C-alpha positions in Angstrom: 0.0 -0.1 0.2 1.9 3.1 -1.4 1.8 6.1 1.2 0.2 4.3 4.0 1.1 2.2 7.0 -2.1 0.7 9.0 -1.8 -0.4 12.1 -3.3 -0.1 15.9 -5.3 2.3 18.0 -3.2 5.2 18.7 -3.9 7.5 21.4 -3.3 11.4 21.7 -1.3 13.7 23.6 0.0 17.1 24.8 2.1 19.3 23.0 5.9 18.8 22.8 6.6 22.0 22.1 10.0 22.4 20.0 11.3 25.5 19.0 10.8 24.8 15.0 7.1 25.4 14.3 7.3 24.0 10.8 5.6 21.2 9.0 6.8 17.5 8.0 8.3 20.1 4.6 10.8 21.5 6.8 14.0 19.8 6.5 16.8 19.9 8.5 20.7 20.2 7.7 23.3 21.4 8.9 23.5 25.3 9.3 26.2 27.6 8.5 28.1 27.0 11.1 28.0 23.5 10.8 25.5 23.2 13.7 23.5 19.9 13.7 20.6 18.9 11.8 17.6 20.7 12.8 15.0 18.2 13.5 11.8 17.8 11.6 8.3 18.6 14.2 5.1 17.2 12.5 2.2 19.2 13.2 -0.9 17.1 14.7 -4.4 18.6 15.0 -6.7 17.2 17.9 -10.2 18.0 18.9 -9.9 17.3 22.4 -8.5 18.1 25.4 -4.4 16.8 26.4 -6.6 14.4 29.0 -7.6 12.5 26.4 -6.4 9.0 26.1 -5.2 9.4 22.5 -3.8 12.7 23.5 -1.2 11.1 26.0 -0.4 7.8 23.5 0.0 10.4 20.8 2.3 12.1 23.4 4.8 9.6 24.2 4.7 8.3 20.4 6.8 11.7 20.1 8.2 10.9 23.0 9.8 7.6 21.9 9.8 9.2 18.3 12.6 11.8 19.3 14.5 9.1 21.1 14.8 6.9 18.4 15.7 8.9 15.4 18.1 10.5 17.8 16.3 13.9 17.5 15.7 14.1 14.4 11.6 13.8 14.0 9.5 14.7 16.7 5.2 15.6 16.6 3.7 18.7 17.7 0.1 18.0 19.0 -2.4 20.8 19.0 -5.4 20.4 21.0 -8.3 21.4 21.5 -8.9 22.9 18.4 -6.7 24.8 17.9 -6.2 24.1 13.9 -9.6 24.1 13.3 -12.7 21.4 14.0 -12.1 18.1 11.8 -13.7 19.4 8.8 -11.0 21.7 8.9 -8.3 19.9 9.8 -8.7 17.1 7.3 -8.9 20.3 4.7 -5.6 21.0 6.0 -4.0 17.9 5.4 -5.4 18.0 2.1 -3.3 21.3 1.3 -0.2 19.9 2.5 -0.2 22.9 5.4 -0.2 20.2 8.8 0.9 16.9 8.5 -1.2 14.8 11.0 -4.6 15.1 12.3 -7.1 12.9 14.5 -10.3 12.9 13.0 -13.9 10.5 13.0 -14.2 8.0 10.5 -17.7 9.5 9.7 -16.0 12.6 8.2 -14.2 10.3 5.6 -17.5 8.7 4.0 -17.6 13.0 2.3 -14.5 11.8 0.4 -15.6 7.9 0.0 -19.0 6.9 0.4 -17.3 3.1 0.6 -16.3 4.6 4.5 -20.1 4.3 5.2 -19.3 0.5 6.2 -16.8 0.5 9.1 -19.3 3.3 10.7 -22.0 1.9 11.2 -24.3 1.3 14.4 -23.8 -2.3 16.8 -21.3 -3.2 14.0 -19.0 -4.1 16.4 -18.9 -6.2 19.4 -16.2 -5.4 22.1 -13.6 -2.3 20.8 -11.1 -5.2 20.7 -12.8 -7.2 17.7 -13.0 -3.2 16.4 -9.1 -2.5 16.1 -8.3 -6.0 14.4 -10.4 -5.6 11.8 -9.5 -1.8 11.0 -6.7 -1.7 11.5 -6.2 -5.5 9.3 -4.9 -4.8 5.9 -6.6 -7.6 4.2 -9.6 -6.6 5.3 -9.7 -2.7 4.4 -6.6 -1.5 3.2 -8.6 -1.7 0.0 -11.2 1.0 1.1 -8.6 3.3 2.7 -5.8 3.2 -0.4 -9.1 4.6 -1.8 -8.7 8.0 0.0 -5.4 9.0 -1.6 -6.6 9.9 -4.3 -8.1 12.8 -2.3 -4.8 13.8 -0.3 -6.1 11.7 2.9 -3.5 9.2 3.8 -4.3 6.8 6.4 -2.2 6.0 8.9 -4.1 4.0 11.7 -7.7 3.5 12.9 -8.3 4.0 17.0 -11.4 3.5 19.4 -13.0 6.8 19.7 -15.2 5.0 22.3 -18.9 3.5 22.9 -21.4 6.0 21.3 -24.3 6.7 23.6 -27.3 9.7 24.3 -27.9 12.1 26.5 -30.3 14.5 26.5 -31.7 17.7 28.7 -35.5 16.2 28.3 -34.9 13.4 29.9 -33.9 9.4 29.9 -34.1 7.8 26.3 -34.7 3.8 27.3 -36.6 3.5 23.2 -37.1 4.8 20.4 -39.8 6.7 21.4 -38.5 8.5 23.8 -36.5 10.2 21.2 -39.5 11.7 19.1 -39.3 15.1 17.8 -35.5 16.2 19.7 -32.6 17.7 17.8 -30.1 15.4 18.5 -26.3 16.2 17.6 -24.8 14.0 15.7 -21.1 14.7 14.0 -21.8 15.0 10.4 -22.3 12.5 8.1 -25.4 11.1 6.1 -25.4 8.0 7.5 -25.1 9.9 11.1 -28.5 11.1 10.1 -30.0 8.3 8.9 -29.1 6.5 11.7 -30.3 9.0 14.3 -33.7 9.2 12.7 -34.0 5.7 12.6 -33.6 5.3 16.5 -36.5 7.8 16.5 -34.5 11.6 16.8 -33.6 14.3 14.6 -30.1 14.2 13.6 -28.2 17.6 13.5 -24.6 17.7 12.4 -22.7 20.5 14.6 -18.9 21.4 15.2 -18.1 19.7 18.6 -17.0 23.6 20.0 -20.9 24.7 18.8 -23.0 21.9 21.1 -22.3 23.4 24.7 -24.0 26.3 23.6 -26.4 25.4 21.2 -27.8 22.2 24.1 -27.8 25.4 26.7 -29.9 27.9 24.2 -32.7 25.3 23.0 -31.0 25.3 19.5 -30.2 21.0 20.1 -32.1 18.6 23.3 -28.7 16.5 23.0 -26.0 14.8 21.3 -24.6 11.5 21.2 -21.2 11.1 22.8 -19.6 8.8 24.8 -18.9 9.3 28.5 -15.5 10.6 28.6 -16.6 13.3 26.0 -19.6 13.9 27.9 -17.9 14.6 31.3 -15.1 16.2 29.4 -17.3 18.9 27.6 -19.4 19.7 30.9 -22.4 18.6 28.6 -23.4 16.8 32.2 -24.6 20.8 33.2 -27.0 21.3 30.4 -27.6 17.6 29.3 -28.1 15.9 32.5 -29.5 12.4 30.7 -27.5 10.1 29.4 -28.8 7.2 28.3 -26.4 3.9 27.7 -28.7 3.0 23.7 -24.6 1.4 23.0 -25.3 2.5 19.3 -21.8 3.2 18.0 -17.9 2.4 18.4 -17.5 4.7 15.6 -13.5 4.7 14.7 -11.1 7.8 15.2 -8.6 8.1 12.4 -5.0 9.6 12.2 -4.6 10.8 9.0 -1.9 12.4 7.0 -0.4 14.1 4.0 0.9 11.5 1.6 4.1 13.4 1.3 4.8 13.2 5.2 5.4 9.3 4.8 6.9 9.6 1.1 10.1 12.2 2.7 10.8 9.4 5.3 13.8 7.5 4.8 13.6 3.7 4.8 14.4 3.3 8.4 12.7 5.9 9.8 9.6 4.7 8.3 10.1 1.4 10.0 10.5 3.0 13.2 7.9 5.3 12.7 5.6 2.1 12.3 6.6 0.3 15.2 6.3 3.1 17.3 2.6 3.3 15.9 1.6 0.1 16.3 2.7 0.1 20.3 0.5 3.1 20.6 -2.2 1.0 20.0 -2.7 -0.9 22.4 -2.3 1.9 24.8 -4.4 3.9 23.5 -6.8 1.1 24.0 -5.7 0.6 27.8 -5.9 3.7 28.4 -9.8 4.5 27.4 -11.2 2.2 29.5 -10.0 3.6 32.4 -10.3 6.8 31.7 -14.1 6.0 30.8 -14.6 5.1 34.5 -13.3 7.9 35.8 -15.5 10.5 33.1 -18.6 8.4 34.2 -17.7 9.2 38.1 -16.7 13.1 37.5 -20.3 13.6 35.4 -22.4 11.9 38.2 -20.7 14.4 40.7 -21.8 16.8 38.4 -25.4 15.5 38.4 -25.5 13.5 35.6 -28.1 10.7 35.7 -27.2 7.7 34.2 -29.6 5.0 33.3 -30.0 2.0 31.1 -31.4 1.9 27.6 -33.1 -0.9 25.5 -30.3 -1.6 23.7 -32.0 -4.3 21.3 -34.9 -2.3 20.8 -32.4 0.4 18.7 -30.5 -2.4 17.5 -33.7 -3.6 15.5 -34.3 -0.2 14.9 -31.0 0.8 12.3 -30.6 -2.3 11.2 -32.0 -0.9 8.2 -29.0 1.2 7.8 -26.8 -1.7 7.4 -28.4 -2.8 3.7 -28.9 0.5 3.0 -25.2 1.3 2.8 -23.8 -2.1 2.0 -24.5 -1.8 -1.5 -20.9 -2.8 -3.5 -19.4 -5.7 -3.5 -16.0 -3.8 -2.0 -18.7 -3.1 1.0 -20.2 -6.4 1.5 -16.7 -7.9 1.1 -15.8 -5.7 4.2 -18.7 -6.6 6.0 -18.8 -9.9 5.9 -14.9 -10.0 7.1 -16.1 -8.0 9.9 -18.6 -10.3 10.8 -16.8 -13.3 10.7 -14.5 -12.0 12.9 -16.9 -12.0 15.9 -15.5 -13.5 18.9 
């Protein structure tokens, strides 16, 4: 697979502030005085805070990369949507103005419609199942390669948590409870349709706008994992968190194709090794972070409750048939099903 290295789940991290504020295109080279080669610092866009498990994993990856390359390479992570929301950072990766971005899988459907097959509700039986299939070149390699034409190089898939519905109106036990409720979803036709089948009105919106939208009544709620729910203080304005467990949507570390093309063979091998190791790191950290987040949200007044998962599962099954319509999506879908425990 030219230009891409598929490995496991990743984490993410704190900014390693190095004096060089440049993209990977800023090559090193000795200075006029014959000084040491300047490091290449890859800019990484991330829309959550530095405490997020993905951020922590990327920080560790950067530290290890700097050590293994004798300071020649490192990552600089820009958290909290500093470089823009996820849709904007995808465009920046395509333009080559930033090197990497962590983005929600559903956003990539806007460039390759077949990506919807890996973003379907109730598709994975566990985070481990999700990560094993989404980082298996034999299963998804051709799908990810299709994005190279759009200037998007998929480096690895990461676990992004189990998403549930939360509302300012009240607990959501069945699809009927969502009737008429405007629920924020990540912008893709698949997510909008998913929420429609679940009983609500799917409303795409950038993450940074959600708090104010719920607070002002523009939205009734949203859907996300407990970690994001807690860290963004959404318990303050939507205190009913219902475990619908409807979606394990992957996050992807994407890069400009030129990033990997510009690495020598030895550095590429080191980066692949470290990226693969960060998969398990992120997955372990995520589980622990969710427990802490639930406790923090409850302390802030959130009420967690169970939903009728089977009722929601049955309600969204038509979406599987609607999105699995090509030979490629059917092959991937069947492989994911076959990999269940």
